[in-house]
C-alpha positions as CSV (number, residue, x, y, z in Angstrom):
1,M,3.9,36.6,3.7
2,F,2.5,39.3,6.8
3,Q,5.1,40.3,9.3
4,N,4.3,42.4,12.4
5,V,0.6,41.5,11.8
6,R,-1.7,43.5,14.3
7,A,-5.2,42.2,12.8
8,I,-6.5,40.1,10.3
9,Q,-9.9,39.5,8.9
10,L,-9.7,36.5,5.9
11,P,-12.1,33.9,5.2
12,T,-10.5,29.7,5.5
13,Q,-10.7,29.5,2.0
14,L,-9.0,32.1,-0.4
15,T,-10.2,32.0,-4.0
16,G,-9.1,34.7,-6.4
17,M,-7.6,36.4,-3.8
18,R,-6.0,40.1,-4.6
19,I,-4.3,42.0,-2.0
20,A,-4.2,45.7,-2.3
21,P,-3.3,48.8,-0.2
22,A,-6.6,49.6,1.4
23,D,-7.9,53.0,0.1
24,D,-9.3,55.5,2.7
25,D,-12.5,54.1,3.0
26,E,-11.5,50.5,3.5
27,I,-8.9,52.2,6.3
28,K,-11.4,54.1,8.3
29,R,-14.1,50.4,7.9
30,I,-10.5,48.8,9.4
31,V,-9.6,50.2,12.1
32,R,-13.9,50.6,12.9
33,E,-13.7,46.9,12.9
34,S,-10.3,45.9,14.4
35,G,-10.0,48.5,16.7
36,I,-6.5,49.2,15.4
37,S,-5.6,52.7,15.0
38,A,-4.1,54.4,11.7
39,D,-0.6,54.7,13.4
40,E,2.9,54.6,12.5
41,G,3.6,51.4,11.3
42,V,0.8,49.9,10.3
43,V,-0.2,49.2,6.5
44,F,-3.6,48.6,6.1
45,Y,-4.4,46.0,3.2
46,S,-7.7,44.9,1.7
47,V,-7.5,41.5,0.8
48,A,-10.9,40.4,-1.9
49,G,-12.2,37.6,-3.8
50,P,-15.1,37.3,-5.9
51,N,-16.9,35.8,-2.7
52,F,-15.5,37.6,0.1
53,R,-13.8,40.8,1.4
54,G,-11.5,41.1,4.3
55,Y,-8.5,42.9,5.6
56,V,-4.7,42.5,7.2
57,A,-3.1,45.5,8.8
58,A,0.7,44.6,9.0
59,G,3.7,46.2,9.6
60,V,5.0,44.9,6.2
61,M,3.8,42.7,2.9
62,V,6.6,40.9,1.5
63,T,5.9,38.5,-2.2
64,S,7.8,35.6,-3.4
65,E,7.1,33.8,-6.0
66,D,8.7,30.7,-7.4
67,S,8.1,26.8,-8.7
68,G,9.2,25.1,-5.8
69,E,6.8,22.7,-4.1
70,Y,5.5,24.1,-0.3
71,F,7.9,21.6,1.6
72,E,11.1,23.1,-0.3
73,P,12.8,26.1,0.7
74,S,12.2,29.4,-0.6
75,E,13.6,33.4,-0.4
76,V,11.3,33.9,2.0
77,W,12.1,30.7,3.5
78,R,15.9,29.8,3.4
79,D,15.5,26.1,5.0
80,G,12.4,24.7,4.4
81,P,9.5,24.4,6.9
82,G,10.9,21.2,7.9
83,S,13.7,23.1,9.6
84,L,12.3,25.5,12.7
85,G,15.6,25.8,14.2
C-alpha cells in the first residue's frame, strides 16, 4: 500500500509484479516523465513485470501479507473494506 502518492504509472493488469526502490537512472526517468521533483518526503519506486515497466512516487510504502480474502479485515485495513466510516 502506497501512501501520499504524488505520481503513478501502471498498466491496468499487473502480472508478475516486482516493486523495488528506483535506482538513480530510474529516478531521473520518473522525474522527467512525471514532473515530480526529487525532494524530501518523496520516494521513487520501480514497478516492473515481464511485459511492463512503471513507477510510483510516494511518501511511503507499507507491506502486509496475510491469508485472508479481499473482503476480510487485515493489518492495513482493520475493519475491512465494508466499513469505510
